[in-house]
C-alpha positions in Angstrom: 34.9 15.3 -48.2 35.1 14.6 -51.9 33.4 15.6 -55.2 29.8 14.5 -55.3 30.3 12.8 -58.7 32.9 10.6 -60.3 36.0 12.0 -62.1 34.6 10.4 -65.3 31.4 12.4 -65.0 33.4 15.7 -64.5 35.5 14.8 -67.5 32.3 14.3 -69.6 31.2 17.8 -68.5 34.6 19.3 -69.4 34.4 17.7 -72.8 31.0 19.3 -73.4 32.3 22.7 -72.4 35.3 22.4 -74.6 33.1 21.5 -77.5 31.0 24.5 -76.9 34.1 26.6 -76.8 35.3 25.3 -80.1 32.0 26.3 -81.8 32.8 29.9 -80.7 36.5 29.6 -81.5 37.5 30.2 -77.9 41.0 29.4 -76.7 40.0 29.8 -73.0 37.0 30.5 -70.9 36.8 32.5 -67.7 34.0 31.1 -65.4 32.8 33.4 -62.6 29.5 31.8 -61.8 29.9 29.6 -58.6 27.2 27.3 -59.9 29.1 26.7 -63.1 32.3 26.3 -61.1 30.7 23.6 -59.0 29.1 21.8 -61.9 32.4 21.6 -63.8 34.7 20.7 -60.9 32.7 20.1 -57.7 34.2 23.3 -56.1 32.1 24.1 -53.1 32.8 27.0 -50.7 31.1 30.1 -49.5 33.8 32.2 -51.2 31.9 33.8 -54.0 31.8 37.2 -52.3 35.5 37.7 -53.2 37.0 37.5 -56.7 37.4 33.9 -57.9 37.3 32.2 -61.3 37.9 28.9 -62.9 39.9 29.1 -66.2 39.2 26.4 -68.9 41.6 25.8 -71.8 41.9 23.0 -74.3 45.2 21.5 -73.1 45.1 21.7 -69.3 42.7 20.7 -66.6 40.6 23.6 -65.3 42.5 26.0 -63.1 41.0 27.6 -59.9 42.2 31.1 -59.2 40.9 32.7 -56.0 41.6 33.8 -52.4 44.5 31.9 -50.7 42.4 31.1 -47.6 39.8 29.4 -49.8 42.3 27.3 -51.8 42.0 24.4 -49.3 38.4 23.9 -50.5 39.7 22.9 -53.9 41.5 19.8 -52.5 38.4 19.0 -50.3 35.7 19.3 -52.9 37.2 18.8 -56.4 39.3 16.4 -58.4 41.8 19.2 -59.4 45.5 18.6 -58.9 47.6 21.0 -56.7 49.2 22.5 -59.8 45.7 23.6 -60.9 45.3 25.9 -57.9 46.6 29.5 -58.3 45.7 31.6 -55.2 46.2 35.3 -54.7 47.3 36.7 -51.3 45.2 38.5 -48.6 46.8 41.8 -49.5 44.5 42.0 -52.5 41.2 41.6 -50.7 38.9 44.6 -50.7 41.6 47.2 -51.1 41.1 50.6 -52.7 44.3 50.7 -54.7 44.7 47.1 -55.9 42.3 44.4 -57.1 42.7 40.6 -57.0 42.0 40.3 -60.7 45.1 42.3 -61.5 47.1 39.3 -60.1 44.8 36.8 -61.8 45.4 38.6 -65.1 49.1 38.0 -64.6 48.5 34.3 -64.0 46.5 34.1 -67.2 49.2 35.9 -69.2 51.8 33.5 -67.9 49.8 30.6 -69.3 50.4 31.8 -72.8 47.0 33.3 -73.4 48.2 36.7 -74.5 46.6 37.5 -77.9 44.2 34.6 -77.7 40.4 34.5 -77.8 39.1 34.4 -74.2 35.5 34.0 -73.4 33.9 35.3 -70.2 30.5 35.2 -68.4 29.0 38.7 -68.7 25.8 38.4 -66.7 26.6 36.4 -63.5 26.0 37.8 -60.0 29.6 37.3 -58.7 31.8 38.5 -61.6 31.9 42.2 -61.4 32.5 44.8 -64.1 35.7 45.8 -62.3 36.9 42.2 -62.2 36.4 42.0 -65.9 38.1 45.3 -66.6 41.1 44.3 -64.6 41.4 41.1 -66.5 41.0 42.8 -69.9 43.6 45.5 -69.0 46.1 42.9 -67.6 46.0 40.3 -70.4 47.7 42.1 -73.3 46.2 41.9 -76.7 43.7 39.2 -75.9 40.4 39.3 -77.7 37.7 39.1 -75.1 34.5 37.4 -76.2 31.1 37.5 -74.4 30.4 33.8 -73.8 27.6 34.2 -71.3 25.6 31.1 -70.4 27.9 28.8 -72.5 28.3 26.5 -69.4 24.7 27.0 -68.4 23.5 25.5 -71.6 25.9 22.6 -71.2 24.2 21.9 -67.9 20.7 21.7 -69.2 20.5 18.0 -69.9 21.3 16.2 -66.6 23.1 12.9 -66.2 21.2 10.1 -64.4 23.5 10.7 -61.4 22.4 14.3 -61.3 18.7 13.3 -61.4 19.3 10.9 -58.6 20.6 13.8 -56.4 17.6 16.0 -57.4 15.3 13.2 -56.3 16.9 13.5 -52.9 16.5 17.3 -53.0 12.8 16.6 -53.7 12.5 14.5 -50.6 14.0 17.3 -48.6 11.5 19.9 -49.8 8.6 17.5 -49.3 9.7 17.2 -45.7 9.9 21.0 -45.3 6.5 21.4 -46.8 5.0 18.8 -44.4 6.5 20.7 -41.5 5.1 24.0 -42.8 1.6 22.6 -43.2 1.7 20.9 -39.8 2.7 24.0 -37.8 1.1 26.9 -39.6 -1.9 28.4 -37.7 -3.5 31.7 -36.8 -1.4 33.3 -34.1 1.9 31.7 -35.1 4.6 34.2 -36.2 5.9 33.9 -39.7 9.5 33.8 -38.4 8.8 31.0 -36.0 7.3 28.9 -38.8 10.2 29.7 -41.0 12.6 28.6 -38.3 11.0 25.1 -38.4 11.1 25.1 -42.2 14.7 25.9 -42.4 15.6 23.4 -39.7 13.9 20.7 -41.7 15.5 21.8 -45.0 19.0 21.6 -43.5 18.4 18.7 -41.1 16.9 16.6 -43.7 15.9 13.0 -42.9 17.5 9.9 -41.5 19.2 9.1 -44.8 20.7 12.5 -45.7 20.9 16.2 -44.8 20.4 19.3 -46.8 22.2 22.4 -47.9 21.1 26.0 -47.7 18.7 26.5 -50.6 19.8 28.7 -53.4 16.5 30.6 -53.3 15.3 31.9 -50.0 12.1 30.2 -48.7 9.1 32.4 -49.2 5.9 33.0 -47.2 3.2 34.9 -49.1 0.5 35.7 -46.5 -2.6 37.8 -47.1 -1.9 41.0 -48.9 1.8 40.2 -49.1 0.8 37.5 -51.5 -0.2 40.0 -54.1 3.4 40.2 -55.0 5.6 37.3 -56.1 8.6 37.3 -53.8 8.0 38.9 -50.3 10.2 38.0 -47.4 8.9 36.6 -44.1 8.3 38.9 -41.1 7.5 38.5 -37.4 3.8 39.1 -38.1 1.4 36.5 -36.9 -0.8 34.5 -39.3 -4.4 35.6 -39.2 -7.6 33.6 -39.4 -9.0 33.8 -42.9 -5.6 34.4 -44.6 -4.6 32.6 -47.8 -0.9 31.7 -47.5 1.3 30.6 -50.4 4.5 28.7 -49.4 7.4 28.6 -51.9 10.1 26.3 -50.5 13.1 24.3 -51.7 15.2 21.4 -50.9 18.9 21.3 -51.7 21.2 18.3 -51.8 24.8 18.6 -52.9 23.9 22.1 -54.2 21.2 20.6 -56.5 17.8 22.2 -55.9 14.2 21.2 -56.1 11.4 23.7 -55.7 7.8 23.1 -54.4 5.0 25.6 -53.9 1.7 25.0 -52.2 -1.2 27.1 -50.8 -2.8 27.0 -47.3 -6.1 28.5 -46.3 -6.4 29.4 -42.6 -10.0 28.8 -41.8 -12.8 29.7 -44.1 -11.7 31.6 -47.2 -13.4 33.1 -50.2 -14.7 30.6 -52.7 -12.6 32.4 -55.3 -9.5 30.9 -53.7 -10.7 27.4 -54.2 -12.1 28.1 -57.7 -8.8 29.7 -58.8 -6.8 26.8 -57.2 -8.9 24.3 -59.2 -8.2 26.2 -62.4 -4.5 26.4 -61.7 -4.3 22.6 -60.9 -6.1 22.0 -64.2 -3.5 24.2 -65.9 -0.7 22.3 -64.2 -2.1 19.0 -65.5 -2.3 20.4 -69.0 1.4 21.5 -68.7 2.5 18.1 -67.4 0.7 16.4 -70.3 2.5 18.6 -72.8 6.0 18.2 -71.4 7.8 15.5 -73.4 10.9 15.2 -75.7 10.6 17.1 -79.0 8.0 19.7 -77.9 9.0 23.3 -77.6 9.2 25.0 -74.2 6.6 27.5 -75.5 4.1 24.7 -76.1 3.9 24.1 -72.4 3.0 27.8 -71.9 0.4 27.7 -74.6 -1.3 24.7 -72.9 -1.4 26.7 -69.7 -2.7 29.8 -71.4 -5.6 27.8 -73.0 -6.7 26.8 -69.5 -6.4 30.4 -68.3 -8.4 31.7 -71.2 -11.1 29.1 -70.5 -11.5 30.4 -66.9 -11.0 34.1 -67.6 -7.7 34.3 -65.7 -4.6 36.3 -66.5 -0.9 35.7 -65.7 1.7 37.5 -67.7 4.9 35.9 -66.4 6.6 32.7 -67.4 5.5 29.5 -65.8 8.8 27.7 -65.2 12.4 27.4 -65.9 15.4 25.0 -65.9 16.6 24.1 -62.5 19.6 22.3 -61.1 22.8 23.1 -59.3 22.7 26.6 -57.8 23.9 29.0 -55.2 22.1 32.0 -53.7 20.5 34.1 -54.8 18.9 31.9 -57.5 18.4 28.2 -58.4 17.4 28.8 -62.0 19.8 27.9 -64.7 19.1 31.0 -66.9 18.4 28.9 -69.9 15.0 27.2 -70.7 12.0 29.3 -69.8 8.4 28.1 -70.1 7.1 31.2 -71.9 5.3 31.5 -75.1 8.2 32.6 -77.3 10.8 30.1 -76.0 11.7 27.7 -78.9 14.0 25.4 -76.9 13.3 21.8 -77.9 12.8 19.7 -74.8 14.9 16.6 -74.4 15.2 13.7 -71.9 16.8 14.5 -68.6 16.1 18.2 -68.7 14.8 19.3 -65.3 12.3 22.1 -64.8 10.6 23.9 -62.0 7.0 24.3 -63.2 5.9 27.4 -61.2 2.3 28.5 -61.4 0.8 31.3 -59.4 -2.0 33.8 -59.4 -1.7 37.1 -57.5 -5.0 38.8 -57.0 -6.0 42.1 -55.4 -5.7 41.0 -51.8 -4.6 37.4 -51.8 -2.5 35.0 -53.9 -1.8 31.3 -54.4 0.9 29.2 -55.9 1.3 25.6 -57.1 4.5 24.1 -58.5 6.4 20.9 -59.2 10.0 20.1 -60.0 10.0 17.7 -62.9 12.4 15.7 -65.2 11.7 15.1 -68.9 11.7 11.3 -69.6 12.0 9.4 -72.8 8.2 9.7 -73.4 6.9 12.2 -70.9 7.6 13.7 -67.6 8.5 12.6 -64.0 7.4 14.7 -61.1 10.4 14.6 -58.8 8.3 16.3 -56.1 5.3 14.6 -54.6 2.9 16.4 -52.3 -0.9 16.9 -52.2 -1.9 19.7 -54.6 -5.2 20.8 -53.2 -5.4 23.9 -51.0 -4.6 22.8 -47.5 -7.3 24.0 -45.1 -6.2 24.7 -41.5 -9.1 25.2 -39.1 
């Protein structure tokens, strides 16, 4: 095993993070988001359920601080040197009277950061309030600064190497969607179809395999499709159901999303009329996406199509996507909503996610795209019309 990218690429990313730290006058940054840890160093292990961080300063390479039994993954997946690994012992795992971050706070103090400005990620899934309070109590006189999403925004514009990996992720999700459309039928259990989908997501193709997707694959069947994120069950698909499939492909932890709709037998004409309007809206969005436009401009193009057809969808229609771990593949930065003033730039990658959830059925249509020098590239390629299964 080795990092998925060159040391030079990781150094470029580190330079970007340090530059962002300088703009906020930060002496150090505590990274608790496993996606950001991976992006910055390549670190890859299912270890985020226990306390772990990466510490970034201006004069040393990033330092991994985590559970001792996970320290071996640093050597396997990152470019970091042994002296940049500071593990804590098993005695501090899930104990009532001690916390691992109490030891980590001591490590940080020993690095000379007492009294300095230390940034931290305040809204990440795996960096708990207790972890933060232990660090704040243990690093005497430090000034703790909310630096949430600092690294996330550094990730927004991808390198060409990252886009190449996301193209591979797109091939994986196309394969998974093909399997789903091939095997879905009335009488098939949702869980059995999902077993085939996940096998294809992970098994990949002859050239490369896949990882667990950061977002769970979703089946929205019948009335369950009236909500956006239902989980699959062991219920059987039923003749006449409209089924939305929201799937992903993940390669080297980089994600590509793809949503399509299947009609089992004859369905209401409203399904096909709505799908036609949504595809028209997707085309309008794709025509709008290009360098220099605002993220909100894409939403306004979509809204104009909805207004034309008398349809309503209140939620955003897309977001920045890239490296990610469960439970989410979004980067928590760019959102395709009317009030987002982010200026789009080449090599941003977005999951354009369109859906309509009606009274007793729902449908979805999405593409993962990359902004190019003069427009947009659809990384995912799959027939967009409603797939009719008779």
